[in-house]
Each structure stands twice: as structure tokens, then as C-alpha cells.
C-alpha positions in Angstrom: 94.8 55.0 50.3 94.2 56.8 53.5 97.1 54.8 54.9 99.4 56.8 52.5 98.7 60.5 53.9 101.7 61.2 56.1 100.8 62.5 59.6 103.2 65.6 59.3 101.0 68.3 58.7 104.3 70.5 57.2 104.0 67.9 54.1 100.1 68.0 54.1 100.7 71.8 53.5 103.4 71.5 51.0 101.6 69.1 48.8 98.2 71.4 49.1 100.4 74.4 48.1 101.7 72.6 44.9 98.3 71.5 43.7 97.0 74.7 44.1 99.9 76.1 42.2 99.5 73.5 39.4 95.6 74.0 39.3 96.1 77.8 39.1 98.7 77.6 36.6 96.5 75.3 34.5 93.6 77.9 34.4 95.8 80.6 33.6 97.4 78.9 30.5 94.0 77.6 29.2 92.4 81.0 29.8 95.4 82.3 27.7 95.0 79.8 24.8 91.3 80.6 24.7 92.1 84.2 24.4 94.9 83.4 21.8 92.6 81.5 19.6 90.1 84.3 19.9 92.5 86.6 18.7 93.5 84.4 15.9 90.2 84.2 14.3 
């Protein structure tokens, strides 16, 4: 698994940014869905 990690720090930074964006958007969508469900009740 560790052998697949590239040595280029730019690629690592881009992957980290993409992962954080995906995680943040997931949290945002989850919170919005939960609030929408509460509003529908």
C-alpha cells in the first residue's frame, strides 16, 4: 500500500485537498438532509 504513494508532494497535496472537499461536502449534504427531514415533520 505504501509503495503506491507518490514522492511528489504536489500530488499528495492535491489528493488531500480533494479528500477534504469530498468529506466537507458530505457533511454539508448530510446536515442539510437532516434539517430538511426535521422540517418535513
